[in-house]
N, C-alpha and C positions, 0 to 999 in steps of 0.2 A: 316688731319690725320698725326699723328707723328708715324713713323715706326721705331722700334728699330733695331739695327744692327743684333741682334740675329735672327729677323724675316727675314731680307734680306739674311742672311747666310742660313737659312732654305729653302728659295726659291731656292737658288743656288744648295743646296743639292738635292731637289726634281727634279730639271731640269738637274742635273748632269753637272753643269757648274761651278765647283770649280775654284776659282782663276780668274774668268771672271769679266770684268768690268760691273758694274750695276750702272745706274744713274737715277735720277728723271727726268721724262719727264714733269710732271705737273698733269693736271686734276684739277677740281674745288676744290677738297679736298686733293690735293697732294698725290694721290694714284696710279699714273701710272708711271711705271718704264720701262727702256729699258735695255736689256742685250746685250752687244756687243759681237757678235760671228760670225762665218762663215755665219750662218743664224740668223740674229738679231731677238730677241724675245721681244715682248711688254707684260708686266705683269700688270694686274689690281688687286689691293688688295681691298677686301671688308670687312666691319665690319657687323657682323650679327645683330647688334643693328639697323642698317639702311637698310640693304639689306639681304633678306632671300635667301637661295639657290634656292628656287623655282622661285623667281623673276628673278634671273640671268639665270636660265635654260630656262625660258620663253623667255628672250631676245635672248639667243643662238638659241633656236628653230626657232624663227622668222627670224633671220639673215640667218640661214641655208636654210630656205624655199626660201628666196630671192635669195640666191646664186644658189640654184638648179633651179631657174627660170630665170637665166641669168643676175641678177643684180650683179655688182661688189661690194662686201662688204668684210669687214674684218671678218674672221671666226676663231674660237678658235682651240686650239690644245688639243687632248686627250693625257694626260701624262701616260706613262707606260701602254697604252692600257686599262686604267681603267675608268677615268671620266674627265669631263671638270672642275669639282670642286676639288680644291686641298686644303685640310685643313692645317692650320698653327697652330692656337691656338684655344681655346674654342670660341674666338670672331672673329678671322680672317680667311679668306680663299682667294685664288687667282685663276684667270683664265689667261692662257697664250695664246698669239696670235703670229703667225708669222708676223713680221713687214711688212707692205704693202710697195711695191716699189714705190718710188716717193717722192714728197715733198708737203707741204702745198702751196697753190697758193699764189703768190706774187701779192698783190693788186696794186702794182706800176709797175708790169711787163706787157709785151705785151700780155700775155695769159689771162689777166683779161679783157675780152671783151665780146661782145654780143654773140659770138659763144659759149663761156663757159657758159654764163647764160642760153642759150637755152639747152645746154647739161645737165646742172644741173637740169633745170626744167623737162626735159624728164625723168631723173632718178627718181625724186620725183613722177611724174605722174605714172610711171611704178609701183613704190612701192605701191601707193594708189590703183591702179587697182588690183594688186595682193592681197591686203588685203581683197578684196571682196571674194576671193577664199580660204582664209586661214582658216584651222580648226586645230589649234594646241592643243596639250595635255595640255600645260600650258598657260593659258589665260593671255594676257597683261592687265595691269590695266586700268580702266576707268579714264578719265581725272580728275574727282573730288575726286579720291582716294588719290591724292597727298597731303602730309601733309601740304602744304602751305595753302590749303583751310580749314584746321581744326584749324588754328592758330588764336589767337586774333589779331584784328587790332587796339586795343585801344591805342597802343603806337605811332600810325601814326597821322599825321596832319588830321584834320577832313575832309578836302577837299579830301585828298587821300582816306580815309576810305569811304567817300560817293561815289567817282568814282568807287572804287573797288566793293562795294556792288551793284551798278547799273550795272556794267559790268557783274557780276555773274548772276544777275537777267535776263539780256538780253540773256546770253549764255544758261541758263537753259530753256529758252523759245524756243530755236531753235530745229527743228526736227532732227531726227537721221536716216534718210534713208541711206542705204548703198551706195547710189550714192554720198553722200557728207560727210559721217561719217564712220570712220574705223580706222585702225592702222596708226598712223603718226610716223615719225622719232622723232619729238619733239624738235630737236635742230639742224636742218640741215643748219647751217651757214657755211661760207667759211673755218672755222677752223676744220670742221668735214667731210672733204673729202680730199683725197690725189690725186694729179695730176701728171701724168707721160706720156709724149709724146702723149698728146691728149686724154688720158683715165682718167676717174674719178673713184676712189674707195671710197665708203662711209663707214665711221667708226662711232663708239661710238653711239650705239643704246640704251643706258641706259635710255634715257628719252622717248623711244617709248611707246605709249599708245593709247587707243581709244579716238579719239578727232575729231574735224571737220577738213577736208582736207584744208579748207581755212586758218586755223590757221597755219598749216605747211608752206603753201605758204607765209603767212604774216611774219613768223619767218625769212625766207630767205630774204624777201624784207627788213625787219627792220634792220637786222644785216649787210646786204650788204650796205644799205644806211648810216649806222653809220660810214662807212669808209670815208665819206665826211663830213667835219666839217662845211663848209659854207652852210647856210640854203638854199639859192637860188640854188646853185650848187647841193646840196643834193636832192632837190625836182626834179630837172631836171634829175639827175642820176636815181632816183627811178622810174621815168616814163619810161626811156630807159630800165632799168633792168626788170621792170614788163613786158613790151611788149615782150622782148626776152625770159624771163623765161616762160611766159604763152604760147608762141609759141611752146616751147619745151614740156611743161607740157601736152598740148593738144594732142601731139603725143602718150603719155603714158596713158592718162586718159581723159575722157570727163570733160569739165569745165562748163557745162550748169548751174547747180544750185550752183556751188561752189563760183563763183566770187563775188556774192552780199555781202558776209560777209568779204571780204578781207580787206577793209579799216577799218572796226571796229576792226578786229583782229590785224592790225598793231598798232593801238593805244593801244589795250589791251596788246600787247607784251611789249610795252614801260613801261606800268604800272606794269605788271607782273615782268619784269626785276628789276625794282626798289624795289618792295616788296620782291622779292627773295633775292637780295643782302642785303637788310636791315635785313631780318630775319635770313639768314644763313651765311653771311660772318663774320669773326672774326675782329671786328672793330679795335682792338688793333694791328692787323697785317697789316692794310691798310696804305699805304703811303699818303702823303698830296694830291697828284694828284688824287688818287683813292677816297679819302674822298670828294674832291672838285667835282669830277664827280658825285658822289651820290647826293650832294647838288644841282647841276645843273639839274640832272634828276628830283628831287623833285619839283624844281621851274617850269620846263617846264610842268609837269603834273598838277600842281596847276593853272598856269597862262595861258597856251595855250590850245586851244580847241582840236587840233589834233597834232600828232607828225610830220607828213608831212604837208606842206602847200597846198597840192593838194589832189584831190580825184583820185585814180587810176582807179576806175571802174565807 
């Protein structure tokens, strides 16, 4: 998303932060900014073409429910006592958050360990357990409402298309008991929590949706395992991570019927990630390393039976 300076100035006006430094933090669509002030503010800009106000309000309502029930999450700020939604143009609006204290976890640091994985899992398990009690005004979307499932796969390699269609067939055959299906975070990798003195705060619930709890677990496993490039070491790490993560998860939520689908969903996440990047990334803005990474993803999906060389369950 390209944001004009006039829009940036308008945000500063609404927040009454004239002359304050504002800089791009990132986000998949380059829509997240930080305002440097005595109390730093994170701003997320949305385009109504892709996100309705009701969708964002449903995300906010869900995170507030989690916060009220003891989960450390980033919650938004009401501006001028009016609304969480702040209009900019006919197309754009923004939501402001007080910046969470702490930093992203250093995967090469001493805090990247089994105790962290257990704590991370406990947080996810607690969220899944709370989803069984949640009765929000604004409903979170079902998994298959995502536009990725409405797009044509004709531009993909035939083997990719075949695997995608088979995976969706398998998913649609799964039951939807509240014991293993409910609201998931949808992207709870190590980039989507902030760590500070032993405490985790979970952020970015934009992908939260109704889906299988096993998929949320698989997402954490998949992205944590991606930090290890060597295949043999990666598989060993995945096993250690899984054991610690599930130990924590089981404190927050029962794992009885959930685990049997984890291995399937780890492989599906690998396929989903490739399809997502292929469909939504702007290829002309990717560097050689990123393009090479996509090519390697495609080859592993085509040529290898599973992403991990082991079964976790």
